[in-house]
C-alpha positions in Angstrom: 26.7 16.1 -25.1 24.6 17.5 -22.2 23.0 14.7 -20.2 19.9 15.8 -18.2 17.7 13.7 -15.9 15.3 13.0 -18.8 17.9 12.2 -21.4 17.1 9.0 -23.2 19.8 6.3 -22.5 20.1 5.3 -26.2 21.7 8.7 -26.8 24.3 8.0 -24.0 24.9 4.2 -24.0 23.9 3.2 -27.5 20.9 1.4 -28.8 21.9 -2.1 -27.6 22.5 -1.3 -23.9 19.5 1.0 -23.8 17.3 -1.7 -25.2 18.5 -4.3 -22.7 17.9 -1.8 -19.8 14.4 -1.0 -21.0 13.4 -4.5 -21.7 14.9 -6.0 -18.6 14.4 -3.2 -16.0 12.0 -0.7 -17.6 14.8 2.0 -17.4 14.9 4.5 -20.2 16.3 7.8 -18.8 19.5 8.9 -17.1 17.8 9.7 -13.8 16.1 6.3 -13.7 19.4 4.5 -14.2 21.1 6.4 -11.4 18.1 5.7 -9.2 18.5 1.9 -9.8 20.3 1.6 -6.5 22.5 -1.4 -5.5 20.9 -3.9 -3.3 24.2 -4.3 -1.4 27.9 -3.6 -1.4 30.7 -6.1 -1.0 34.3 -5.1 -0.1 36.6 -6.0 -2.9 38.5 -8.6 -0.9 35.4 -10.2 0.8 33.4 -13.0 -0.7 29.6 -13.5 -0.7 28.2 -16.0 1.8 26.5 -18.9 0.0 24.1 -19.2 2.9 22.4 -16.1 1.4 21.6 -17.8 -1.9 17.9 -17.4 -3.0 15.7 -20.3 -3.9 16.0 -22.1 -7.2 14.7 -20.0 -10.1 15.8 -16.7 -8.6 18.7 -14.6 -10.0 21.7 -13.9 -7.9 24.9 -11.8 -8.1 27.8 -13.0 -5.9 31.5 -12.7 -5.4 33.4 -16.0 -5.1 36.9 -17.4 -5.4 37.6 -20.2 -7.9 39.0 -23.3 -6.2 39.0 -25.7 -9.2 38.3 -26.0 -12.9 37.7 -29.0 -15.1 37.2 -28.7 -18.9 36.1 -31.7 -21.0 34.5 -32.6 -24.2 30.8 -33.5 -23.9 29.9 -37.0 -25.0 26.4 -36.6 -26.3 26.7 -33.2 -28.0 29.3 -31.1 -29.7 31.4 -28.7 -27.6 33.0 -28.6 -24.2 31.8 -28.4 -20.7 33.7 -26.4 -18.0 32.9 -27.2 -14.4 34.1 -24.5 -12.1 34.2 -24.9 -8.3 34.0 -21.7 -6.2 34.1 -21.0 -2.5 33.0 -18.3 0.0 34.9 -17.1 3.1 33.1 -19.7 5.2 34.5 -22.6 3.3 31.2 -23.4 1.5 31.5 -24.6 -2.1 29.4 -24.2 -5.2 29.7 -25.8 -8.6 29.0 -24.0 -11.8 28.7 -25.4 -15.3 29.7 -23.6 -18.5 28.8 -25.1 -21.9 31.3 -24.4 -24.7 33.6 -23.4 -21.9 37.2 -23.6 -23.3 37.7 -19.8 -22.8 36.1 -20.0 -19.4 38.7 -22.5 -18.3 41.5 -20.2 -19.4 40.0 -17.2 -17.5 38.6 -18.7 -14.3 41.8 -20.3 -13.0 42.3 -21.3 -9.4 42.6 -18.3 -7.1 40.7 -15.9 -9.4 38.0 -13.9 -7.7 35.0 -12.8 -9.8 31.4 -11.5 -9.6 29.0 -14.2 -11.0 25.5 -13.5 -12.1 22.9 -16.1 -13.0 19.8 -18.1 -12.1 20.1 -20.4 -9.2 19.4 -24.0 -10.2 19.6 -27.3 -8.4 21.8 -30.4 -9.3 21.6 -33.5 -7.1 19.8 -31.4 -4.4 22.6 -28.8 -4.3 22.4 -25.2 -5.6 24.3 -24.5 -8.8 24.6 -21.9 -11.5 24.6 -22.8 -15.2 26.3 -20.5 -17.7 26.4 -17.5 -15.4 27.8 -14.2 -16.6 30.9 -13.2 -14.7 33.4 -10.4 -14.2 36.9 -11.0 -13.0 38.0 -8.8 -10.1 41.6 -7.5 -10.4 43.5 -5.7 -7.7 45.1 -3.3 -10.2 44.6 -2.1 -13.8 44.6 -5.0 -16.3 47.9 -3.9 -17.7 49.6 -4.3 -14.3 47.9 -7.5 -13.3 49.3 -11.0 -13.1 45.7 -12.2 -13.4 44.0 -14.4 -15.9 45.4 -14.1 -19.4 45.1 -15.7 -22.8 48.0 -17.3 -24.7 49.1 -13.9 -26.0 49.2 -12.4 -22.6 46.1 -10.3 -22.8 43.3 -10.6 -20.2 40.7 -13.1 -21.4 37.2 -12.2 -20.3 35.6 -9.1 -18.6 37.5 -7.5 -15.8 36.7 -5.0 -13.0 39.6 -3.2 -11.4 38.5 -1.2 -8.3 41.4 -1.6 -5.9 39.8 -2.5 -2.5 36.8 -0.2 -2.8 33.3 -1.8 -2.2 31.7 -3.4 -5.2 28.0 -2.5 -5.7 25.7 -5.4 -6.6 22.5 -4.3 -8.4 19.1 -5.9 -8.8 19.4 -7.7 -12.1 17.6 -10.0 -14.5 18.4 -12.8 -16.8 18.9 -10.3 -19.7 21.3 -7.9 -17.9 23.8 -8.7 -15.1 24.8 -6.6 -12.2 28.2 -5.8 -13.6 26.8 -4.7 -16.9 24.5 -2.3 -15.0 27.5 -1.0 -13.2 29.3 -0.5 -16.5 26.4 1.6 -17.8 26.3 3.6 -14.6 30.0 4.2 -14.8 29.7 5.6 -18.3 26.8 7.8 -17.3 28.5 9.2 -14.3 31.5 10.2 -16.4 29.3 12.1 -18.8 27.0 14.0 -16.4 27.7 17.6 -15.4 25.5 17.8 -12.3 25.5 21.6 -12.6 22.9 21.0 -15.3 20.6 18.9 -13.0 18.1 20.7 -10.8 19.1 20.6 -7.1 15.8 20.6 -5.1 17.3 20.8 -1.7 18.5 24.4 -0.9 22.1 24.8 0.4 20.9 25.9 3.8 18.7 22.8 4.2 21.6 20.6 3.1 23.9 22.2 5.7 21.3 22.0 8.5 20.6 18.3 7.8 24.2 17.4 6.9 23.4 16.2 3.5 25.8 15.8 0.5 25.1 17.4 -2.8 23.3 15.5 -5.5 26.5 14.8 -7.3 28.3 13.6 -4.2 25.3 11.4 -3.2 25.3 9.5 -6.4 29.1 9.1 -6.1 28.8 7.7 -2.6 26.2 5.2 -3.7 27.7 4.0 -7.0 31.4 4.7 -6.5 31.9 4.3 -2.7 35.4 4.5 -1.2 34.4 2.7 2.0 31.4 0.7 3.1 30.1 3.6 5.2 29.7 5.8 2.0 26.5 4.3 0.5 24.4 4.9 3.6 25.3 8.6 3.7 24.4 8.8 0.0 21.1 6.9 0.5 20.2 9.1 3.4 20.4 12.1 1.2 18.3 10.4 -1.5 15.7 9.4 1.0 15.4 13.0 2.1 15.5 14.1 -1.5 12.6 11.8 -2.3 10.6 13.0 0.8 11.3 16.7 -0.1 10.1 16.3 -3.7 7.0 14.4 -2.6 6.1 17.1 0.0 6.8 19.7 -2.6 4.4 18.0 -5.0 1.7 17.8 -2.3 2.3 21.5 -1.5 1.5 22.4 -5.1 -1.7 20.4 -4.9 -2.8 22.2 -1.7 -2.0 25.6 -3.3 -3.9 24.6 -6.4 -6.9 23.6 -4.2 -6.7 26.9 -2.3 -7.1 28.8 -5.6 -10.5 27.2 -6.2 -13.6 29.0 -5.0 -16.2 27.5 -2.7 -19.4 28.8 -1.1 -19.4 29.5 2.6 -21.9 27.3 4.4 -22.5 29.1 7.7 -24.2 27.6 10.7 -27.8 28.8 11.4 -29.1 29.1 14.9 -32.2 27.0 15.4 -31.8 25.4 12.0 -31.6 21.7 10.9 -28.4 21.0 12.9 -29.8 22.4 16.2 -33.1 20.5 15.6 -31.1 17.2 15.0 -28.9 17.7 18.1 -31.9 18.3 20.3 -33.4 14.9 19.4 -30.2 12.9 20.0 -30.8 10.3 22.7 -27.2 10.5 23.8 -24.4 13.0 24.5 -21.8 13.6 21.8 -18.3 12.5 22.8 -15.5 15.1 23.3 -13.9 13.9 20.1 -17.0 14.2 18.1 -17.6 17.8 19.4 -14.0 18.8 18.7 -13.9 17.4 15.2 -17.4 18.7 14.5 -16.4 22.3 15.5 -13.3 22.0 13.3 -15.3 21.0 10.3 -18.1 23.5 10.9 -15.6 26.3 11.0 -14.0 25.2 7.7 -17.4 25.0 6.0 -18.0 28.6 6.8 -15.0 29.7 4.6 -15.0 30.5 0.9 -12.1 28.1 0.4 -13.0 24.4 -0.1 -12.6 22.2 2.9 -10.4 19.2 2.0 -10.2 17.1 5.2 -9.5 13.6 6.2 -11.5 12.4 9.2 -9.8 9.3 10.6 -11.2 7.4 13.6 -11.3 3.9 15.0 -14.0 1.4 14.0 -17.2 2.5 15.8 -15.9 6.0 16.9 -18.9 7.8 15.3 -17.4 9.2 12.1 -20.8 8.9 10.3 -22.5 11.0 13.0 -19.8 13.7 12.6 -20.3 13.6 8.9 -24.1 13.9 9.2 -23.8 17.0 11.4 -21.6 18.6 8.7 -24.1 17.6 6.0 -27.0 19.2 7.9 -25.0 22.5 8.2 -24.5 22.5 4.4 -28.1 21.6 3.6 -29.2 24.5 5.7 -27.8 26.8 3.0 -30.0 25.2 0.4 -27.1 23.1 -1.1 -27.0 19.4 -1.7 -24.7 16.8 -0.1 -23.5 13.4 -1.2 -22.3 10.5 0.9 -20.3 8.1 -1.2 -19.5 4.5 -0.1 -17.3 1.9 -1.8 -19.9 -0.9 -2.0 -23.6 -1.2 -2.5 -23.9 -3.0 0.9 -22.3 -0.2 2.7 -24.2 2.5 0.7 -27.5 0.8 1.6 -26.4 0.5 5.2 -25.6 4.2 5.3 -29.0 5.0 3.8 -30.9 3.0 6.4 -28.7 4.3 9.2 -29.3 7.9 8.2 -33.0 7.4 8.0 -32.9 6.1 11.6 -30.8 9.0 12.8 -32.8 11.7 10.9 -36.3 10.4 11.7 -38.8 12.7 10.1 -36.1 14.9 8.7 -35.2 12.2 6.1 -38.3 12.8 4.0 -38.0 16.6 4.5 -34.4 16.4 3.1 -35.3 14.1 0.2 -32.8 11.4 1.2 -32.1 9.4 -2.0 -30.1 6.2 -2.7 -28.2 6.0 -6.0 -26.4 2.8 -6.9 -25.6 0.9 -10.0 -28.1 -1.9 -9.4 -31.2 0.3 -9.3 -33.8 -0.5 -11.9 -34.0 1.8 -14.9 -37.1 3.6 -13.6 -35.6 3.9 -10.1 -32.4 5.3 -11.5 -34.3 7.8 -13.7 -36.4 9.0 -10.8 -33.3 9.4 -8.6 -31.4 11.4 -11.3 -34.4 13.7 -11.8 -34.7 14.3 -8.1 -31.0 15.2 -7.9 -31.1 17.4 -11.0 -34.2 19.3 -9.8 -33.0 19.7 -6.2 -35.8 17.6 -4.8 -33.1 15.2 -3.4 -30.9 17.2 -1.1 -29.0 14.3 0.6 -27.8 11.6 -1.8 -26.2 8.4 -0.7 -24.6 6.1 -3.2 -21.6 4.3 -4.6 -19.2 5.5 -7.2 -22.3 5.8 -9.4 -22.7 9.2 -7.9 -19.4 10.2 -9.6 -20.9 9.5 -13.1 -21.1 12.3 -15.7 -24.8 11.8 -16.0 -25.4 12.8 -12.4 -26.1 16.6 -12.3 -26.4 18.4 -9.0 -28.1 21.8 -8.6 -25.5 22.9 -6.0 -23.3 20.2 -4.5 -22.0 21.8 -1.3 -20.4 18.8 0.4 -19.1 15.4 -0.8 -18.4 12.9 2.0 -16.3 9.9 0.9 -16.4 6.9 3.2 -13.6 4.4 3.4 -11.1 6.5 1.4 -8.7 3.6 1.1 -11.0 2.1 -1.5 -11.2 5.2 -3.6 -8.4 6.4 -5.9 -7.5 10.1 -6.0 -8.8 10.3 -9.5 -12.3 9.3 -8.3 -12.0 11.7 -5.4 -11.0 14.5 -7.7 -13.9 13.7 -10.1 -16.2 15.6 -7.8 -13.8 18.1 -6.5 -12.8 19.4 -9.9 -16.0 19.0 -11.9 -17.7 22.2 -10.7 -16.9 25.8 -11.1 -17.7 26.3 -7.4 -15.7 23.5 -5.7 -17.7 21.4 -3.2 -16.3 21.0 0.2 -14.7 17.5 0.7 -14.7 15.3 3.8 -12.9 12.0 3.5 -13.5 9.3 6.2 -11.3 6.3 7.0 -11.5 3.7 9.8 -8.2 2.3 8.6 -5.6 3.4 11.1 -3.1 5.7 9.5 0.3 6.4 11.2 1.3 10.0 10.9 4.1 9.3 8.4 1.7 7.4 6.2 -0.9 10.2 6.4 1.7 12.8 5.4 2.8 10.6 2.4 -0.5 9.1 1.2 -3.0 11.8 2.2 -0.6 14.8 2.1 -3.1 16.9 0.2 -5.7 16.5 2.9 -5.8 18.1 6.4 -6.0 15.4 9.0 -8.4 15.3 11.9 -8.3 12.3 14.3 -11.6 11.3 16.0 -10.5 9.9 19.4 -12.6 8.0 21.8 -15.6 5.7 21.5 -19.3 6.6 22.1 -20.8 5.7 25.4 -22.0 2.2 25.6 -19.3 0.7 23.4 -17.8 -2.3 25.1 -14.3 -3.7 24.7 -13.9 -6.6 22.2 -12.1 -9.7 23.5 -10.1 -11.4 20.7 -8.8 -15.0 20.9 -6.9 -17.2 18.4 -8.5 -20.7 18.1 -6.0 -23.2 16.8 -7.9 -26.2 15.6 -4.7 -28.3 15.2 -4.9 -28.7 19.0 -7.9 -31.0 18.5 -11.6 -31.2 17.4 -12.6 -29.8 20.8 -11.4 -26.4 19.7 -13.8 -25.9 16.8 -16.5 -27.6 18.8 -16.2 -25.0 21.5 -16.6 -22.2 18.9 -20.0 -23.6 17.9 -21.0 -24.0 21.5 -20.0 -20.4 22.3 -22.1 -19.2 19.3 -25.1 -21.3 20.5 -24.7 -19.8 24.0 -24.8 -16.3 22.6 -27.9 -17.0 20.5 -29.6 -18.5 23.5 -28.9 -15.3 25.4 -30.8 -13.3 22.7 -27.8 -12.0 20.8 -26.7 -12.3 17.2 -23.5 -13.7 15.6 -21.4 -13.3 12.5 -19.6 -16.3 11.0 -17.1 -15.0 8.4 -15.7 -17.2 5.7 -12.9 -16.5 3.2 -14.8 -17.8 0.2 -18.2 -18.4 -1.1 -18.0 -22.0 -2.4 -15.6 -24.8 -3.0 -14.6 -23.4 -6.4 -12.8 -20.5 -4.8 -9.2 -20.5 -3.9 -7.4 -18.0 -1.8 -3.8 -16.7 -1.6 -1.9 -17.0 1.7 -0.9 -13.4 2.6 2.3 -14.7 4.2 3.5 -16.9 1.4 1.6 -15.8 -1.7 0.7 -19.4 -2.4 -2.8 -20.3 -3.5 -4.4 -22.9 -1.3 -7.7 -24.7 -1.1 -9.8 -24.2 2.1 -13.2 -25.7 3.0 -14.4 -22.7 5.1 -16.8 -21.5 2.4 -20.2 -19.8 3.0 -22.0 -22.7 1.3 -20.3 -25.5 3.2 -20.4 -23.8 6.6 -24.1 -23.1 6.1 -24.7 -26.8 5.4 -22.7 -27.9 8.4 -24.5 -25.5 10.8 -27.9 -26.6 9.5 -26.9 -30.2 10.6 -25.3 -29.1 13.9 -27.2 -30.3 17.0 -26.8 -26.9 18.8 -27.3 -24.6 15.8 -29.6 -26.4 13.5 -32.7 -24.7 15.0 -31.2 -21.2 14.9 -32.3 -18.7 12.3 -29.5 -18.5 9.8 -28.9 -16.6 6.5 -26.1 -16.0 4.0 -24.8 -12.8 2.5 -21.9 -12.5 0.0 -20.7 -10.6 -3.0 -22.3 -12.7 -5.7 -25.8 -12.0 -4.5 -27.7 -9.2 -6.3 -28.0 -6.0 -4.4 -31.7 -6.5 -3.6 -31.1 -9.9 -2.0 -28.1 -8.6 0.0 -30.2 -5.7 1.3 -33.1 -7.9 2.2 -30.8 -10.2 4.3 -29.0 -7.3 6.0 -32.2 -5.5 6.8 -33.6 -8.7 8.4 -30.4 -9.1 10.4 -30.6 -5.5 11.6 -34.2 -6.2 12.7 -33.1 -9.2 14.7 -34.9 -11.7 12.5 -31.6 -13.7 11.9 -29.5 -15.2 14.6 -26.4 -16.3 12.7 -25.2 -14.5 9.6 -22.8 -16.6 7.5 -21.0 -14.2 5.3 -17.9 -13.0 3.5 -16.1 -9.7 4.1 -19.0 -7.7 2.5 -19.9 -6.9 6.2 -16.3 -5.5 6.8 -17.3 -1.8 7.0 -20.3 0.2 7.9 -22.6 -2.6 9.1 -24.0 -1.5 12.5 -26.0 -4.1 14.4 -26.0 -3.3 18.1 -27.3 -6.8 19.1 -24.4 -8.6 17.4 -21.9 -9.7 20.0 -19.8 -12.5 18.7 -17.9 -13.0 15.4 -16.1 -16.2 14.4 -13.7 -15.6 11.5 -12.9 -19.0 9.9 -9.5 -19.5 8.3 -8.7 -16.1 9.8 -5.2 -16.4 8.4 -6.7 -15.7 4.9 -7.2 -12.1 5.9 -4.8 -9.2 6.5 -4.5 -7.3 9.7 -6.5 -4.3 8.6 -9.4 -6.5 7.4 -9.4 -8.5 10.7 -9.5 -5.3 12.7 -12.3 -3.9 10.6 -14.3 -7.1 10.9 -14.2 -7.4 14.6 -15.4 -3.8 14.9 -18.8 -5.1 13.8 -19.5 -6.6 17.3 -19.8 -5.0 20.7 -21.5 -2.0 19.3 -24.3 -2.1 21.8 -24.2 -2.5 25.6 -22.9 -6.1 25.7 -19.2 -7.1 25.5 -17.9 -8.2 22.1 -16.0 -11.4 21.3 -14.0 -12.2 18.2 -12.7 -15.7 17.6 -9.9 -16.0 15.0 -10.1 -19.6 13.9 -7.1 -21.1 12.1 -6.0 -24.6 11.0 -2.4 -23.6 10.5 0.4 -25.4 12.3 2.1 -23.7 15.2 5.2 -22.8 13.3 3.4 -21.0 10.4 4.4 -17.4 9.9 0.8 -16.2 9.5 0.1 -16.9 13.1 2.2 -13.9 14.1 -0.4 -11.7 12.4 -3.3 -13.4 14.3 -1.5 -13.2 17.6 -0.9 -9.5 17.1 -4.5 -8.8 16.3 -5.5 -10.7 19.4 -3.0 -8.9 21.6 -3.7 -5.3 20.4 -7.0 -3.6 20.2 -5.5 -0.3 19.2 -5.7 0.1 15.4 -2.8 2.4 15.2 -0.4 -0.1 16.8 -1.7 -2.8 14.4 -1.2 -0.5 11.4 2.4 0.2 12.3 3.1 -3.5 12.9 1.4 -4.4 9.6 3.4 -1.8 7.7 6.7 -3.0 9.1 5.8 -6.4 7.9 4.3 -5.6 4.5 6.1 -2.4 3.6 4.3 0.1 1.4 3.3 -1.9 -1.6 -0.3 -2.3 -0.5 -0.5 1.0 1.3 0.7 3.3 -1.5 -0.8 1.4 -4.3 2.6 0.7 -5.9 1.2 -2.0 -8.2 -1.9 0.0 -9.3 -2.5 0.1 -13.1 0.6 -2.0 -13.6 2.9 0.9 -12.7 6.2 0.6 -10.8 6.4 1.6 -7.1 6.4 5.3 -6.6 8.7 5.3 -3.6 12.2 4.2 -4.5 13.8 4.4 -1.1 11.4 5.8 1.4 9.7 3.5 3.9 7.0 5.3 5.7 7.6 3.6 9.1 11.4 3.3 9.0 11.9 6.8 7.6 9.2 8.5 9.6 11.6 11.1 11.0 12.9 12.0 7.5 9.3 12.4 6.2 8.2 14.6 9.0 11.4 16.7 8.9 11.2 17.2 5.1 7.5 18.2 5.5 8.4 20.7 8.2 11.3 22.3 6.3 9.3 22.4 3.0 6.5 24.1 4.8 8.8 26.7 6.4 10.5 27.4 3.0 7.1 27.7 1.2 5.7 30.0 3.9 8.7 32.4 3.3 8.6 32.0 -0.4 5.3 30.6 -1.6 6.2 30.5 -5.3 9.8 29.2 -4.7 11.2 32.1 -6.7 14.5 32.0 -4.8 14.7 28.2 -5.2 14.5 27.5 -8.9 16.1 24.1 -8.5 13.3 23.0 -6.3 10.7 24.4 -8.6 12.2 22.7 -11.6 12.8 19.3 -9.8 9.2 19.2 -8.5 7.9 20.1 -11.9 9.8 17.2 -13.5 8.7 14.9 -10.7 5.1 15.8 -11.3 5.4 15.3 -15.1 7.1 12.0 -14.6 4.3 10.7 -12.4 1.4 12.1 -14.3 0.3 14.8 -11.9 1.2 12.8 -8.8 -1.9 10.7 -8.8 0.2 7.6 -8.2 1.6 9.0 -5.0 -1.8 9.3 -3.2 -3.5 6.4 -4.9 -4.7 3.8 -2.3 -5.9 0.6 -3.9 
C-alpha cells in the first residue's frame, strides 16, 4: 500500500499498535510517528549511566548488563518473583523486580545486555524498576546468537539485533515502551516510498546548505550507522521545519497583500501638524524614524501590518497616536485596543492629556466590558454613527455588536496578550481592511520575531525620550537578616518624604492565594499579599502616616480607575498592588518600586514592572525582595534582572532558560507544541537562513509553480495546524 504523511497508522501497523500510539503519545499518522524523534542514542556496546536516572515516578529507558538473577516463589501470594541485578559501565548497580518472573529468569541471564523501560521507583531509599519492559540486545541475528534461549533452543523474550549501530531511545510512556516505538518506526520505514512524500526543500537549497534528502534524514535519525548520523539528520529536519514555517508565513503575507485598504495620506496643516506644534518636547530620533515609516505605509492602498517593538517607556503610544491622527484626518475611525481594563482606562486618560482640546473634537470614547448598560449603549451608538472617531477599549472592541462606520486603523497594545485569532477578528471582518499596528514592550529577539510575528513587518523603536532616568535595580535577600527588609521600608519612607511616590508590588491579593514557583513548578504559600502588607504598613512607624491605597484584579473597574486616577494626581504616596500595573501605567512622580517575593515573577514581568518608575526627571529604583536561600535556582533570574537593564539581553537569557513553551503558546488550547525541533535562540542562524532562502525563492517564483513539493508540503502543514494560528499564538 502507498503510505503518505497523512496515512492513518491503523492501516499500516494494525489496530492494536495504532491505538497504543494514539492513547499514549497522541500519534495517529505516519508523519507524526517519524517526527517522534529519539531523545538520545546509545552505542550498542555502551551502557546507560545510572547517574542520569530521573526522579521516582518518571519513566526511563536504559541499556544495562545483567549481573545476577534470583527467582523464588512468593510467600504471601501465588507466583514467583525474579530479582534481577544490572550494572552500568561505571560499576553502579540497580535492582529490578519481576512478578511471575520464571520466564524472565531464563531470558535475563548473567552477561545479557538489554534495553529496559519502566517507571523509576524507590526501595529502601534506592532507585528500582518494577516489572519493566525489556528488549534483549544481540550482536547478531537471533538464529546465529549464543544468547538467551529457552529449553528448546529458541530465544525467549523480545530481541533487538543491530550489530554495533547506535540504539535510539524514544520518549515513551507507561503504555508504550521505547523499543516498541522503534519496532513501529522500523515497520513504517520499510513500507514508505519517499518519492510519494512532498519534498519542500528544493535540490539547489539542499545542495547549498549541505542537507540530506527527506528519506536520508529519517534514516540518519532512526537507523543511524554511527553516532554522528543523527545530528546530521536532525539539522536537516530543523531546517525543514523552519522552511515550512517561513513558507506558511509567506502565504499569510501574500493573502494580506491581496486585501484592499484605503490610503490615508498626510494633510499639511491638519490634525497631526496641530498636535506636533503643541508638543512640549522634541520627538526622539527613533520616534521620528518609526513615525515616518508608518506614515508612508498608511498612504498606500495595501493594508499596513506592522509590529512596533520598543523598550518600556520608549514612547510607543506617542508614535501610535501620531499614526491615529493621520488616519482620522481622512474622516476614518481608529481603535486602540488594550489587554486589560486598567490599561485601557490608563490609555484613555493619557490620550486626553496629550490631545488636550482635540480629545473632544475627535470624540474620544472608552469601550470596556464593565461599562453600565446605558454607557455601553451610548458608546456603541457613537461608534456606529461616526460621532466617536477614536475608540479606546479592551477586547470588547472586537465584539460583533461593535459597528464602525469606517475603521481605518486598529492599534493593538501589548500584542503578547492577544492571540492571532483576536487580531485577525478586526483585520478580516471588513471588506476594506483596516491598517494594523501592533505594539509590544516585551523584547523580542530577531529569531523570535521571525517565528512568532513572521506575518508582521517589524519596526524597532530605539532610544528613550528626554528626561527618562536610568533605573537602578538591587536584589534584597531577607535571609541575611531583618535589617534588610527594614531598610526597604526606610528607603520607601525617604522617597515619600522627598515628595515622590512608590509602588509596593505583591504576588497575591490575600492569604487564600497560592503561587507557583517559576523555577520548580511547586505551589507554595507566601505572606506577601496586598491585604497583609497593607495592614503591616499601616502599623509601621515610618509609613503609618503616609497616604496608601490598594489596587488589584478583584476590584471592580470603577474602583480600580478611581485609585489609579488618584495615584496619577499625586493624592496617594504608596500604592500596594499586584501586577495590574505591569503595563501602560505612566506616573512620572513614581520613583521607587519594591517587588515583594520577586522570585514569584518571570523575567519579562519584572522588567515590565520596573519600567513604571523613573519616568520623570528623577532616578528610578527597583528593589527585588526575596526570602529564598542563597542556593535557590530562582535567584539566578533575579540577579540577571538586576545586572541587565537591556530588555533584549534579558529576553535572550530568559528564552535560553525557559525555551519556547511560553513564548510560542505551545500549551494554548491544550494543543501540543507547534515546534518539534526548532529552538528560537539555539537555531537562530537556521531560522534566519531559511527565511532568507524562502524569500529569494518566492521573489523569483511567487506561486511556487516550479516547486510543487514546497507548495504541497506547506499546504499540508497549514491544514495540519488549522491555518497556522498556533504558530503565531502568544498566550
